[in-house]
KEZAVEX-273591 format. One record per residue (C-alpha): x, y, z; residue number from 1; residue in three letters. Coordinates in Angstrom, 2 decimals. Each point is the difference from the previous one (the first is absolute). Layout:
# KEZAVEX-273591
+---------+---------+---------+-----+-----+
!       x !       y !       z !   k !   r !
+---------+---------+---------+-----+-----+
!       X !       Y !       Z ! NUM ! Ala !
...
+---------+---------+---------+-----+-----+
***
This chain:
# KEZAVEX-273591
+---------+---------+---------+-----+-----+
!       x !       y !       z !   k !   r !
+---------+---------+---------+-----+-----+
!    0.77 !   -0.93 !   19.92 !   1 ! Met !
!    1.55 !    0.78 !   -3.36 !   2 ! Asn !
!    2.09 !   -2.27 !   -2.22 !   3 ! Lys !
!    3.30 !    0.88 !    1.67 !   4 ! Glu !
!   -1.41 !   -0.64 !    3.48 !   5 ! Gln !
!   -1.40 !   -3.37 !   -1.03 !   6 ! Ile !
!    3.38 !   -1.05 !   -1.37 !   7 ! Ile !
!    1.71 !    1.25 !    3.17 !   8 ! Glu !
!   -2.31 !   -2.00 !    2.28 !   9 ! Tyr !
!    0.40 !   -3.21 !   -1.96 !  10 ! Leu !
!    3.78 !    0.37 !   -0.06 !  11 ! Gln !
!    0.00 !    0.72 !    3.74 !  12 ! Lys !
!   -1.34 !   -3.48 !    0.72 !  13 ! Tyr !
!    2.18 !   -1.65 !   -2.65 !  14 ! Asn !
!   -2.83 !   -2.21 !   -1.20 !  15 ! Leu !
!    0.75 !   -2.89 !   -2.35 !  16 ! Asp !
!   -1.21 !    1.27 !   -3.38 !  17 ! Asn !
!   -0.54 !   -3.54 !   -1.26 !  18 ! Thr !
!   -2.62 !   -0.72 !    2.64 !  19 ! Lys !
!   -2.26 !    3.05 !    0.09 !  20 ! Tyr !
!   -1.72 !    2.36 !   -2.37 !  21 ! Val !
!   -1.38 !    3.51 !    0.51 !  22 ! Val !
!   -3.72 !    0.14 !   -0.74 !  23 ! Ile !
!   -2.95 !    2.40 !   -0.14 !  24 ! Ser !
!    0.50 !    3.73 !    0.69 !  25 ! Gly !
!    3.74 !   -0.19 !    0.69 !  26 ! Ala !
!    0.46 !   -1.80 !   -3.31 !  27 ! Ala !
!   -1.89 !    2.80 !   -1.73 !  28 ! Met !
!    2.37 !    2.55 !    1.54 !  29 ! Val !
!    3.04 !   -1.97 !   -1.16 !  30 ! Leu !
!   -1.40 !   -0.09 !   -3.54 !  31 ! Tyr !
!   -0.62 !    3.75 !    0.14 !  32 ! Gly !
!   -3.77 !   -0.39 !   -0.31 !  33 ! Ile !
!   -0.58 !    2.09 !    3.11 !  34 ! Lys !
!    2.26 !    1.98 !    2.30 !  35 ! Glu !
!   -0.76 !   -1.18 !    3.55 !  36 ! Leu !
!   -1.22 !   -2.92 !    2.11 !  37 ! Thr !
!   -0.58 !   -0.34 !    3.73 !  38 ! His !
!    1.89 !   -3.26 !    0.43 !  39 ! Asp !
!    1.72 !   -2.82 !   -1.88 !  40 ! Ile !
!   -1.98 !   -3.14 !   -0.74 !  41 ! Asp !
!    2.07 !   -3.02 !   -0.97 !  42 ! Ile !
!   -0.90 !   -3.59 !   -0.67 !  43 ! Ser !
!    2.51 !   -2.68 !    0.94 !  44 ! Val !
!    0.59 !   -3.68 !   -0.61 !  45 ! Ser !
!   -1.18 !   -2.48 !    2.66 !  46 ! Lys !
!    3.49 !   -0.69 !    1.33 !  47 ! Asp !
!    0.90 !    3.70 !    0.10 !  48 ! Tyr !
!   -3.25 !    0.76 !    1.82 !  49 ! Tyr !
!    1.09 !   -2.35 !    2.78 !  50 ! Asp !
!    3.53 !    1.41 !   -0.08 !  51 ! Tyr !
!   -1.23 !    3.58 !    0.53 !  52 ! Leu !
!   -2.24 !   -1.04 !    2.87 !  53 ! Leu !
!    2.87 !   -1.80 !    1.70 !  54 ! Asn !
!    2.71 !    2.59 !   -0.54 !  55 ! Asn !
!   -1.73 !    3.40 !    0.33 !  56 ! Tyr !
!   -2.25 !    1.64 !    2.54 !  57 ! Glu !
!   -3.23 !   -0.28 !   -1.97 !  58 ! Cys !
!   -3.36 !    1.45 !    0.98 !  59 ! Glu !
!   -3.32 !   -1.43 !   -1.10 !  60 ! Tyr !
!   -1.70 !    2.29 !   -2.52 !  61 ! Glu !
!   -3.16 !   -1.65 !   -1.34 !  62 ! Thr !
!   -1.31 !   -2.87 !   -2.10 !  63 ! Lys !
!   -0.03 !    0.18 !   -3.79 !  64 ! Asp !
!   -2.88 !   -1.02 !   -2.24 !  65 ! Ile !
!    1.17 !   -3.63 !    0.14 !  66 ! Asn !
!   -0.11 !    0.09 !    3.80 !  67 ! Asn !
!    3.80 !   -0.12 !    0.17 !  68 ! Glu !
!    1.74 !    1.96 !    2.77 !  69 ! Asn !
!    1.82 !    3.15 !   -1.02 !  70 ! Val !
!    2.77 !    1.35 !    2.21 !  71 ! Tyr !
!    2.11 !    3.13 !   -0.08 !  72 ! Tyr !
!    3.58 !    0.99 !    0.71 !  73 ! Ile !
!    0.20 !    3.75 !    0.40 !  74 ! Asp !
!   -1.75 !    1.26 !   -3.17 !  75 ! Lys !
!    0.26 !   -3.30 !   -1.88 !  76 ! Ile !
!   -3.11 !   -2.19 !   -0.08 !  77 ! Asn !
!    0.54 !   -3.59 !   -1.10 !  78 ! Phe !
!   -2.21 !   -2.94 !   -0.81 !  79 ! Gly !
!    0.21 !   -2.99 !   -2.32 !  80 ! Lys !
!   -3.34 !   -0.10 !   -1.81 !  81 ! Ala !
!    1.01 !    2.02 !   -3.08 !  82 ! His !
!    3.49 !   -1.27 !   -0.74 !  83 ! Tyr !
!    0.20 !   -0.04 !   -3.84 !  84 ! Pro !
!    1.85 !   -2.39 !   -2.28 !  85 ! Asn !
!    1.77 !    2.84 !   -1.79 !  86 ! Glu !
!    1.03 !    3.54 !    0.87 !  87 ! Asn !
!    1.76 !    3.07 !   -1.35 !  88 ! Ile !
!    3.18 !    1.48 !    1.48 !  89 ! Tyr !
!    0.21 !    3.74 !    0.63 !  90 ! Ile !
!    3.23 !    1.20 !    1.64 !  91 ! Asn !
!    0.66 !   -3.67 !    0.78 !  92 ! Asn !
!   -3.29 !   -0.20 !    1.89 !  93 ! Ile !
!   -2.53 !   -2.66 !   -1.07 !  94 ! Pro !
!   -3.34 !    1.56 !   -0.92 !  95 ! Val !
!   -3.15 !   -1.80 !   -1.07 !  96 ! Glu !
!   -1.01 !    0.44 !   -3.67 !  97 ! Pro !
!   -2.53 !    2.73 !   -0.71 !  98 ! Ile !
!   -2.67 !   -2.46 !   -1.12 !  99 ! Asp !
!    0.31 !   -1.71 !    3.40 ! 100 ! Glu !
!   -0.46 !    3.34 !    1.77 ! 101 ! Ile !
!   -3.22 !    0.49 !   -1.95 ! 102 ! Ile !
!   -1.24 !   -3.49 !    0.92 ! 103 ! Lys !
!    0.73 !    0.65 !    3.67 ! 104 ! Leu !
!   -1.73 !    3.38 !   -0.09 ! 105 ! Lys !
!   -3.05 !   -1.53 !   -1.68 ! 106 ! Lys !
!   -0.13 !   -2.66 !    2.72 ! 107 ! Thr !
!   -0.17 !    2.61 !    2.77 ! 108 ! Phe !
!   -2.25 !    2.28 !   -2.10 ! 109 ! Asn !
!    0.01 !    2.86 !    2.52 ! 110 ! Arg !
!   -0.43 !    3.57 !   -1.16 ! 111 ! Asp !
!    3.73 !    0.65 !    0.34 ! 112 ! Lys !
!    0.72 !   -3.16 !   -2.01 ! 113 ! Asp !
!   -2.28 !    1.18 !   -2.79 ! 114 ! Lys !
!    1.84 !    3.34 !    0.01 ! 115 ! Glu !
!    3.33 !   -1.83 !   -0.19 ! 116 ! Asp !
!   -1.20 !   -2.06 !   -2.96 ! 117 ! Ile !
!   -0.88 !    3.21 !   -1.84 ! 118 ! Glu !
!    3.49 !    1.35 !    0.77 ! 119 ! Leu !
!    1.52 !   -3.20 !   -1.39 ! 120 ! Ile !
!   -2.07 !    0.25 !   -3.19 ! 121 ! Lys !
!    1.12 !    3.60 !   -0.48 ! 122 ! Lys !
!    3.61 !   -0.98 !    0.62 ! 123 ! Tyr !
!   -0.13 !   -2.82 !   -2.54 ! 124 ! Leu !
!   -1.65 !    2.26 !   -2.57 ! 125 ! Lys !
!    2.68 !    2.68 !    0.43 ! 126 ! Asn !
!    2.76 !   -2.61 !   -0.02 ! 127 ! Lys !
!   -1.22 !   -1.32 !   -3.33 ! 128 ! Met !
!   -0.12 !    3.48 !   -1.46 ! 129 ! Lys !
!    3.45 !    0.90 !    1.34 ! 130 ! Asn !
!    1.50 !   -3.10 !   -1.59 ! 131 ! Glu !
!   -1.18 !    0.88 !   -3.50 ! 132 ! Ile !
!    2.95 !    0.43 !   -2.34 ! 133 ! Asn !
!    0.89 !    3.72 !    0.15 ! 134 ! Pro !
!    0.23 !    0.12 !   -3.79 ! 135 ! Leu !
!   -3.58 !   -1.27 !   -0.17 ! 136 ! Val !
!   -0.99 !    2.83 !    2.35 ! 137 ! Leu !
!    1.89 !    2.41 !   -2.25 ! 138 ! Ala !
!   -1.83 !   -1.37 !   -3.05 ! 139 ! Tyr !
!   -3.30 !    0.78 !    1.71 ! 140 ! Leu !
!    1.20 !    3.30 !    1.44 ! 141 ! Gly !
!    1.18 !    1.22 !   -3.39 ! 142 ! Asp !
!   -3.55 !   -0.18 !   -1.36 ! 143 ! Ser !
!   -1.56 !    1.57 !    3.11 ! 144 ! Val !
!    2.52 !    2.85 !    0.03 ! 145 ! Tyr !
!   -0.52 !    0.57 !   -3.72 ! 146 ! Asp !
!   -3.76 !    0.43 !    0.47 ! 147 ! Val !
!    0.51 !    2.63 !    2.70 ! 148 ! Tyr !
!    2.42 !    1.97 !   -2.16 ! 149 ! Ile !
!   -2.21 !   -0.19 !   -3.09 ! 150 ! Arg !
!   -3.04 !    1.19 !    1.96 ! 151 ! Lys !
!    2.04 !    2.86 !    1.46 ! 152 ! Tyr !
!    1.06 !    1.17 !   -3.46 ! 153 ! Leu !
!   -3.49 !   -0.34 !   -1.44 ! 154 ! Ile !
!   -1.38 !    2.01 !    2.92 ! 155 ! Asp !
!    2.38 !    2.75 !   -1.12 ! 156 ! Lys !
!   -1.92 !    0.08 !   -3.32 ! 157 ! Asn !
!    2.80 !   -1.54 !   -2.03 ! 158 ! Ile !
!   -2.08 !   -1.81 !   -2.61 ! 159 ! Met !
!    2.43 !   -0.80 !   -2.79 ! 160 ! Lys !
!    1.62 !   -3.42 !    0.26 ! 161 ! Val !
!    3.42 !    1.14 !   -1.20 ! 162 ! Asp !
!    0.02 !    2.76 !    2.62 ! 163 ! Gln !
!   -1.12 !   -2.41 !    2.70 ! 164 ! Leu !
!    2.87 !   -2.31 !   -0.87 ! 165 ! Gln !
!    2.55 !    2.83 !    0.08 ! 166 ! Lys !
!   -1.26 !    1.39 !    3.30 ! 167 ! Lys !
!   -0.12 !   -3.44 !    1.63 ! 168 ! Ser !
!    3.69 !   -0.75 !   -0.61 ! 169 ! Ile !
!    0.97 !    2.14 !    2.99 ! 170 ! Lys !
!   -2.07 !   -2.26 !    2.25 ! 171 ! Tyr !
!    0.10 !   -3.47 !   -1.57 ! 172 ! Val !
!    3.57 !   -0.28 !   -1.29 ! 173 ! Ser !
!    2.47 !   -2.01 !    2.07 ! 174 ! Ala !
!    2.13 !    3.10 !    0.44 ! 175 ! Lys !
!   -2.96 !    2.08 !    1.17 ! 176 ! Gly !
!   -1.29 !   -2.63 !    2.43 ! 177 ! Gln !
!    3.49 !   -0.64 !    1.38 ! 178 ! Ala !
!    0.46 !    3.70 !    0.66 ! 179 ! Gly !
!   -3.27 !    0.22 !    1.90 ! 180 ! Tyr !
!    0.58 !   -3.06 !    2.13 ! 181 ! Ile !
!    3.57 !    1.00 !    0.89 ! 182 ! Arg !
!   -1.28 !    3.38 !    1.19 ! 183 ! Lys !
!   -2.81 !   -1.62 !    1.96 ! 184 ! Met !
!    2.50 !   -2.27 !    1.73 ! 185 ! Ile !
!    2.15 !    3.02 !    0.89 ! 186 ! Glu !
!   -3.08 !    1.73 !    1.41 ! 187 ! Asp !
!   -0.81 !   -3.05 !    2.19 ! 188 ! Asn !
!   -3.36 !   -0.29 !   -1.72 ! 189 ! Phe !
!   -0.17 !   -3.79 !    0.25 ! 190 ! Phe !
!   -0.53 !   -2.32 !    2.96 ! 191 ! Ser !
!    2.51 !   -2.76 !    0.75 ! 192 ! Asp !
!   -2.39 !   -2.54 !   -1.49 ! 193 ! Gln !
!   -0.34 !    2.03 !   -3.19 ! 194 ! Glu !
!    3.77 !    0.36 !   -0.27 ! 195 ! Leu !
!    0.32 !   -3.76 !    0.36 ! 196 ! Ser !
!   -2.34 !   -0.51 !   -2.97 ! 197 ! Ile !
!    1.84 !    2.60 !   -2.07 ! 198 ! Ile !
!    3.43 !   -1.45 !    0.69 ! 199 ! Tyr !
!   -1.20 !   -3.57 !   -0.52 ! 200 ! Arg !
!   -1.19 !    0.96 !   -3.47 ! 201 ! Ala !
!    3.03 !    2.15 !   -0.73 ! 202 ! Arg !
!    2.41 !   -2.78 !    0.96 ! 203 ! Asn !
!   -1.80 !   -2.83 !   -1.76 ! 204 ! His !
!    2.41 !   -2.04 !   -2.13 ! 205 ! Lys !
!   -2.30 !   -0.29 !   -3.02 ! 206 ! Ser !
!    0.36 !    3.64 !   -1.07 ! 207 ! His !
!    0.64 !    0.60 !   -3.68 ! 208 ! Lys !
!   -0.10 !    3.68 !   -0.82 ! 209 ! Ala !
!   -1.34 !    1.09 !   -3.41 ! 210 ! Pro !
!    2.48 !    1.22 !   -2.55 ! 211 ! Lys !
!    1.39 !    3.51 !    0.63 ! 212 ! Asn !
!   -1.37 !   -0.01 !    3.56 ! 213 ! Thr !
!    2.29 !    0.50 !    2.99 ! 214 ! Asp !
!   -0.02 !   -3.20 !    2.06 ! 215 ! Val !
!   -0.08 !    1.85 !    3.32 ! 216 ! Ser !
!   -2.93 !    2.15 !   -1.13 ! 217 ! Asp !
!   -1.85 !   -3.06 !   -1.23 ! 218 ! Tyr !
!    0.45 !   -1.80 !    3.32 ! 219 ! Lys !
!   -1.29 !    2.95 !    2.01 ! 220 ! Tyr !
!   -2.97 !    0.48 !   -2.32 ! 221 ! Ser !
!   -0.80 !   -3.69 !    0.46 ! 222 ! Thr !
!    0.07 !    0.58 !    3.76 ! 223 ! Gly !
!   -2.57 !    2.78 !   -0.34 ! 224 ! Leu !
!   -2.25 !   -2.12 !   -2.21 ! 225 ! Glu !
!    0.26 !   -2.96 !    2.40 ! 226 ! Ala !
!   -1.07 !    2.23 !    2.89 ! 227 ! Leu !
!   -3.00 !    1.26 !   -1.96 ! 228 ! Ile !
!   -0.89 !   -3.60 !   -0.86 ! 229 ! Gly !
!    0.34 !   -1.03 !    3.64 ! 230 ! Tyr !
!   -2.33 !    2.74 !    1.20 ! 231 ! His !
!   -2.48 !   -0.72 !   -2.79 ! 232 ! Tyr !
!   -0.21 !   -3.70 !    0.82 ! 233 ! Ile !
!   -0.51 !    0.91 !    3.68 ! 234 ! Asn !
!   -2.74 !    2.53 !   -0.86 ! 235 ! Asn !
!    2.06 !    2.89 !    1.38 ! 236 ! Asn !
!   -1.41 !    2.55 !   -2.44 ! 237 ! Lys !
!    0.60 !    2.93 !    2.33 ! 238 ! Lys !
!    3.74 !   -0.77 !    0.22 ! 239 ! Arg !
!    0.26 !   -0.31 !   -3.78 ! 240 ! Ile !
!   -1.60 !    3.42 !   -0.33 ! 241 ! Glu !
!    2.48 !    1.45 !    2.51 ! 242 ! Gln !
!    2.90 !   -1.35 !   -2.04 ! 243 ! Ile !
!   -1.47 !    1.29 !   -3.26 ! 244 ! Ile !
!   -0.76 !    3.40 !    1.54 ! 245 ! Asp !
!    3.60 !    0.32 !    1.17 ! 246 ! Tyr !
!    1.25 !   -0.73 !   -3.51 ! 247 ! Ile !
!   -2.43 !    2.31 !   -1.76 ! 248 ! Leu !
!    0.60 !    2.86 !    2.42 ! 249 ! Glu !
!    3.80 !   -0.27 !   -0.22 ! 250 ! Asp !
+---------+---------+---------+-----+-----+
***
């Protein structure tokens, strides 16, 4: 079951979203940590547990680690042992906090739970990186990009500093970078995720273009630098090289 199917099932039964919370694998799918789950595990309050048993055709599923009975309605498994004090709402559906998912997975400690914990760690790491200010990514990317261009020019046996500076303008100026990234966008070179990073940097409110620099060019060049910074911080060296190769071969 994917995210849309989980939401559909929960809406089908019109559950009271103040008295249950989605937990475990289904919660991970709702967060976007993984794509699919076999069923929907929810934890409910004591009174809602009794309400579901009395008002729905429930089948006995198993006992949880606290020896509490778990029942199911269609693809929804419900128990009361892991009902948290707080939760997060996604599409108006209550979902247990990520740290609670980790605690639950550690309690079960099965191989699949260990795999899920690694997925959660990766998700949190990427989330942190994605939330870095795009101008900070651009600050980093500017330096990384500059090193690639300088090495390229030196490899062409240009050894005088004044010549290196003149030759580099084509690649490192805001106008030059903006031209390259616009063409790359037209050529559908970037993934949707990469475009999101570019546009987030381009549209950032804190832009202040240097004197005599076109604002639009400066914003697009910042988008390119932010993308380079993003890939650098995620150790995507191969993708950086693909971007640089496109620019140098243009």
